[in-house]
Structure formats: C-alpha cells, structure tokens
Residue frames relative to the residue before (quaternion, step in Angstrom):
aa qw qx qy qz dx dy dz
X 1.0000 0.0000 0.0000 0.0000 0.00 0.00 0.00
X 0.6426 0.5100 -0.3435 0.4571 3.58 1.02 -0.68
X 0.6221 0.5257 -0.3546 0.4592 3.61 0.99 -0.65
X 0.6583 0.4811 -0.3383 0.4698 3.62 0.94 -0.77
X 0.6427 0.5078 -0.3342 0.4664 3.61 0.93 -0.72
X 0.6402 0.5208 -0.3216 0.4642 3.61 1.01 -0.76
X 0.6767 0.4874 -0.2841 0.4731 3.57 0.99 -0.88
X 0.6148 0.5555 -0.3313 0.4513 3.54 1.15 -0.80
X 0.6997 0.4578 -0.2524 0.4870 3.56 1.05 -0.78
X 0.6965 0.4913 -0.2544 0.4570 3.55 1.02 -0.90
X 0.6298 0.5897 -0.3616 0.3533 3.63 0.98 -0.83
X 0.6567 0.4854 -0.3468 0.4613 3.74 0.79 -0.67
X 0.6552 0.5161 -0.3300 0.4421 3.56 1.00 -0.68
X 0.6311 0.5118 -0.3103 0.4933 3.54 1.09 -0.75
X 0.6532 0.5152 -0.3210 0.4525 3.60 0.94 -0.89
X 0.6655 0.5015 -0.3012 0.4636 3.60 0.95 -0.90
X 0.6484 0.5186 -0.3228 0.4544 3.55 0.97 -0.82
X 0.6506 0.5055 -0.2992 0.4812 3.58 1.05 -0.82
X 0.6463 0.5029 -0.3178 0.4779 3.63 0.98 -0.77
X 0.6246 0.5128 -0.3293 0.4884 3.66 1.04 -0.66
X 0.6575 0.5324 -0.2876 0.4490 3.53 0.94 -0.95
X 0.6885 0.4611 -0.2644 0.4935 3.59 0.96 -0.93
X 0.6159 0.5630 -0.3178 0.4503 3.51 1.10 -0.88
X 0.6880 0.4577 -0.2809 0.4881 3.64 0.97 -0.87
X 0.6745 0.4921 -0.3188 0.4486 3.60 1.09 -0.55
X 0.8219 0.2300 -0.0993 0.5116 3.62 0.80 -0.90
X 0.5844 -0.5641 0.3645 0.4554 3.62 1.28 -0.23
X 0.6552 -0.5499 0.3932 0.3372 3.44 -1.41 0.43
X 0.7144 0.4602 -0.2808 0.4461 3.57 0.70 -0.99
X 0.6731 0.4503 -0.3573 0.4653 3.67 0.81 -0.57
X 0.5949 0.5531 -0.3615 0.4578 3.56 1.14 -0.61
X 0.6639 0.5070 -0.2915 0.4661 3.56 0.94 -0.90
X 0.6392 0.5148 -0.3188 0.4742 3.54 1.04 -0.82
X 0.6529 0.5137 -0.3234 0.4532 3.59 1.00 -0.73
X 0.6563 0.5175 -0.3039 0.4573 3.54 1.01 -0.78
X 0.6738 0.4745 -0.2822 0.4911 3.53 1.01 -0.91
X 0.6464 0.5339 -0.3201 0.4412 3.59 1.03 -0.82
X 0.6733 0.4674 -0.3163 0.4776 3.60 0.93 -0.73
X 0.5919 0.5514 -0.3691 0.4576 3.62 1.14 -0.49
X 0.6767 0.4742 -0.2884 0.4837 3.53 0.99 -0.92
X 0.6251 0.5139 -0.3282 0.4872 3.62 0.99 -0.84
X 0.6587 0.5251 -0.3176 0.4353 3.63 0.91 -0.75
X 0.6615 0.4962 -0.3095 0.4695 3.54 1.03 -0.80
X 0.6359 0.5242 -0.3151 0.4708 3.60 1.09 -0.77
X 0.6821 0.4872 -0.2784 0.4689 3.53 0.87 -1.02
X 0.6051 0.5620 -0.3348 0.4538 3.55 1.09 -0.79
X 0.6815 0.4879 -0.2898 0.4620 3.59 0.87 -0.95
X 0.6880 0.4865 -0.2956 0.4502 3.60 0.81 -1.00
X 0.6978 0.4551 -0.2848 0.4742 3.59 0.75 -1.04
X 0.6683 0.5164 -0.3278 0.4234 3.58 0.91 -0.78
X 0.6543 0.4888 -0.3121 0.4854 3.58 1.02 -0.74
X 0.6313 0.5241 -0.3341 0.4637 3.64 1.01 -0.70
X 0.6756 0.4867 -0.2915 0.4709 3.55 0.97 -0.84
X 0.6187 0.5465 -0.3231 0.4628 3.57 1.09 -0.74
X 0.6481 0.5088 -0.3020 0.4795 3.60 0.99 -0.79
X 0.6463 0.4883 -0.3222 0.4899 3.64 0.97 -0.78
X 0.6400 0.5114 -0.3318 0.4676 3.62 0.98 -0.75
X 0.6490 0.5254 -0.3119 0.4533 3.58 0.96 -0.84
X 0.6300 0.5399 -0.3229 0.4554 3.55 1.02 -0.90
X 0.6835 0.4875 -0.2898 0.4596 3.58 0.90 -0.99
X 0.6291 0.5225 -0.3399 0.4644 3.57 1.04 -0.74
X 0.6610 0.5158 -0.3099 0.4483 3.56 0.95 -0.83
X 0.6595 0.4754 -0.2991 0.4997 3.60 1.23 -0.50
X 0.5229 -0.6568 0.3800 0.3882 3.58 1.37 -0.12
X 0.5363 0.6084 -0.4140 0.4133 3.60 1.24 0.36
X 0.4961 -0.6206 0.5235 0.3079 3.55 -1.33 0.44
X 0.2768 -0.8025 0.5054 0.1546 3.61 -0.66 1.06
X 0.0325 0.8452 -0.5321 0.0376 3.57 0.76 1.10
X 0.6212 0.5345 -0.3507 0.4532 3.62 0.99 -0.72
X 0.6830 0.4979 -0.2737 0.4590 3.55 0.87 -0.94
X 0.6449 0.5009 -0.3472 0.4611 3.57 1.01 -0.75
X 0.6567 0.4883 -0.3332 0.4683 3.63 0.93 -0.78
X 0.6460 0.5072 -0.3246 0.4691 3.59 1.01 -0.76
X 0.6231 0.5401 -0.3312 0.4586 3.58 1.05 -0.66
X 0.6212 0.5281 -0.3186 0.4834 3.55 1.11 -0.77
X 0.6823 0.4652 -0.2930 0.4818 3.58 0.91 -0.89
X 0.6253 0.5265 -0.3522 0.4557 3.62 0.98 -0.61
X 0.6442 0.5043 -0.3210 0.4771 3.57 1.02 -0.75
X 0.6586 0.4954 -0.3192 0.4680 3.58 0.94 -0.83
X 0.6483 0.5288 -0.3049 0.4551 3.57 0.99 -0.93
X 0.6598 0.5123 -0.2966 0.4629 3.55 0.90 -0.88
X 0.6410 0.5248 -0.3017 0.4720 3.53 1.02 -0.88
X 0.6756 0.4871 -0.3016 0.4641 3.59 0.99 -0.89
X 0.6395 0.5172 -0.3259 0.4662 3.61 1.08 -0.68
X 0.6484 0.5127 -0.3312 0.4550 3.58 1.10 -0.56
X 0.5969 0.5568 -0.3732 0.4409 3.59 1.15 -0.53
X 0.4529 -0.6786 0.4873 0.3113 3.60 -0.99 0.64
X 0.5646 0.5742 -0.4451 0.3916 3.55 -0.84 0.95
X 0.4881 -0.6891 0.4673 0.2617 3.52 -1.15 0.64
X 0.6345 0.5276 -0.3484 0.4446 3.60 1.01 -0.64
X 0.6802 0.4784 -0.2855 0.4765 3.53 0.95 -0.81
X 0.5954 0.5407 -0.3541 0.4772 3.58 1.27 -0.49
X 0.6324 0.5114 -0.3492 0.4653 3.62 0.96 -0.65
X 0.6842 0.4638 -0.2963 0.4785 3.60 0.83 -0.89
X 0.6325 0.5235 -0.3380 0.4600 3.57 1.04 -0.68
X 0.6484 0.5074 -0.3138 0.4728 3.57 0.96 -0.83
X 0.6306 0.5293 -0.3364 0.4571 3.61 1.00 -0.73
X 0.6606 0.5024 -0.2920 0.4753 3.58 1.09 -0.72
X 0.7228 0.4405 -0.2438 0.4734 3.62 1.15 -0.61
X 0.5854 0.5359 -0.3987 0.4596 3.64 1.07 -0.38
X 0.5299 -0.6858 0.4001 0.2980 3.59 -0.74 1.11
X 0.6560 0.5361 -0.3186 0.4252 3.59 0.85 -0.91
X 0.7286 0.4274 -0.2344 0.4812 3.56 0.79 -1.06
X 0.6080 0.5602 -0.3424 0.4464 3.54 1.16 -0.69
X 0.6377 0.5270 -0.3113 0.4677 3.57 1.08 -0.77
X 0.6257 0.5288 -0.3126 0.4808 3.58 1.11 -0.90
X 0.6723 0.4791 -0.3098 0.4716 3.64 0.92 -0.88
X 0.6258 0.5264 -0.3509 0.4563 3.61 0.97 -0.77
X 0.6354 0.5325 -0.3324 0.4496 3.59 0.97 -0.89
X 0.6651 0.4988 -0.3023 0.4664 3.61 0.92 -0.92
X 0.6465 0.5119 -0.3216 0.4654 3.59 0.98 -0.79
X 0.6530 0.5132 -0.3126 0.4610 3.60 0.96 -0.82
X 0.6443 0.5213 -0.3117 0.4647 3.59 1.00 -0.84
X 0.6817 0.4804 -0.2922 0.4680 3.53 0.95 -0.86
X 0.6136 0.5253 -0.3378 0.4831 3.60 1.07 -0.65
X 0.6742 0.4733 -0.3261 0.4637 3.64 0.85 -0.84
X 0.6354 0.5191 -0.3494 0.4525 3.63 0.98 -0.73
X 0.6637 0.4948 -0.3131 0.4655 3.55 0.98 -0.85
X 0.6285 0.4993 -0.3569 0.4778 3.67 1.05 -0.67
X 0.6430 0.5126 -0.3376 0.4580 3.65 0.91 -0.73
X 0.6430 0.4956 -0.3360 0.4776 3.64 0.94 -0.79
X 0.6911 0.4696 -0.3162 0.4494 3.61 0.84 -0.80
X 0.6432 0.4965 -0.3317 0.4792 3.56 1.06 -0.68
X 0.6004 0.5322 -0.3561 0.4791 3.65 1.00 -0.65
X 0.6638 0.5088 -0.2980 0.4601 3.60 0.88 -0.95
X 0.6615 0.5114 -0.2988 0.4600 3.55 0.96 -0.94
X 0.6581 0.5062 -0.3003 0.4695 3.63 0.97 -0.89
X 0.6256 0.5264 -0.3254 0.4750 3.57 1.09 -0.77
X 0.6645 0.4946 -0.3127 0.4648 3.59 0.91 -0.81
X 0.6504 0.4910 -0.3261 0.4791 3.60 0.93 -0.79
X 0.6543 0.5068 -0.3358 0.4497 3.65 0.92 -0.66
X 0.6421 0.5248 -0.3240 0.4553 3.56 1.02 -0.74
X 0.7015 0.4552 -0.2900 0.4655 3.59 0.95 -0.76
X 0.5268 -0.6585 0.3879 0.3721 3.56 1.28 -0.15
X 0.5415 0.6015 -0.4028 0.4275 3.56 1.26 0.17
X 0.0084 -0.8024 0.5967 -0.0005 3.56 -0.37 1.10
X 0.7772 0.1338 -0.1234 0.6024 3.57 1.26 -0.20
X 0.6368 -0.5575 0.3478 0.4034 3.55 -1.08 0.38
X 0.5845 -0.5727 0.4278 0.3839 3.58 -1.17 0.54
X 0.0252 -0.7898 0.6118 -0.0370 3.49 -0.81 1.12
X 0.2018 -0.7653 0.5999 0.1167 3.58 -0.86 0.91
X 0.1684 -0.8000 0.5680 0.0949 3.54 -0.60 1.05
X 0.1896 0.7880 -0.5636 0.1597 3.50 -1.03 0.76
X 0.3965 -0.6972 0.5377 0.2599 3.49 -1.27 0.02
X 0.0808 -0.7850 0.6118 0.0538 3.54 -1.12 0.55
X 0.2095 -0.7563 0.6111 0.1029 3.46 -1.25 0.53
X 0.2869 -0.7705 0.5457 0.1619 3.54 -0.84 0.93
X 0.0583 -0.8097 0.5838 0.0087 3.56 -0.76 1.02
X 0.2075 -0.8016 0.5494 0.1119 3.53 -0.74 0.94
C-alpha cells in the first residue's frame, strides 16, 4: 500500500516534469497539440475497441460461454482510454499499451495467471486451516426419520 501511495504522489510530478521538458524542447503550442491530440485519439480508440470487445462478448454469450477474456479486455480498454484522456506522455504510453490488441492480450494473460496463482494460494491456505481444525469433511448429522401421514 505504501508503494501505491508513493507512486500515486510521484506520478503527477514525473508527468509534469516530462511535459515541461518536452515543452521546452519543441515549444508550448506543439506540446499542447500533442496532449490534446492524444486525448482525442484515446477517446476514438476507446470507442472502437470497446465496441469490438462488446460484440465479441455478445457472441460468446449467445453461444452459452462465459466471456471472461472479453471482460478483462474491456477493463483494460477502459483503463487505457482513461490513461489516454489524462494529460501527459507517460500515461499516454501506458494507455496505448492497454488499447493495442497484441499488448492487451499479453496483459490479460498476465492478469489471469496472477489471479489463478492467488486463487491457488487461498485454496491451499483454506485446506490447511481445515486440516488443522480436524475437519476433513463437512459436518454431517446421521439419523433416521419416519414419515407419518
């Protein structure tokens, strides 16, 4: 959590420093045009990629399949579009990586692997706790009953 807070505070400072550096190298107006251009490009890419992903998810749902890949891609598309809308060049690079299909699929694969590893760790911890408490099977009450009409 401390690392996240540190990055959250440090990221805008780095973005601002880079904007100042680029502005001093190419000028203020071209820098502003680049920032506005990437925001417009981000909104267009967000719309196109989002619609394409929604159609693929709809097709999988119509076949009776769970569209987990499309859901994760949709999340990355939303994050990428948001990053492109933010002013700054570092956020634009990360936003573009989230919107390019090849890199988006790589990121989704990494996210899925991390989620599976986390699920295995939690399952192993739960099984270990159940073994320590002596419960290897659920509590079952045995008995007899008689039906009377």
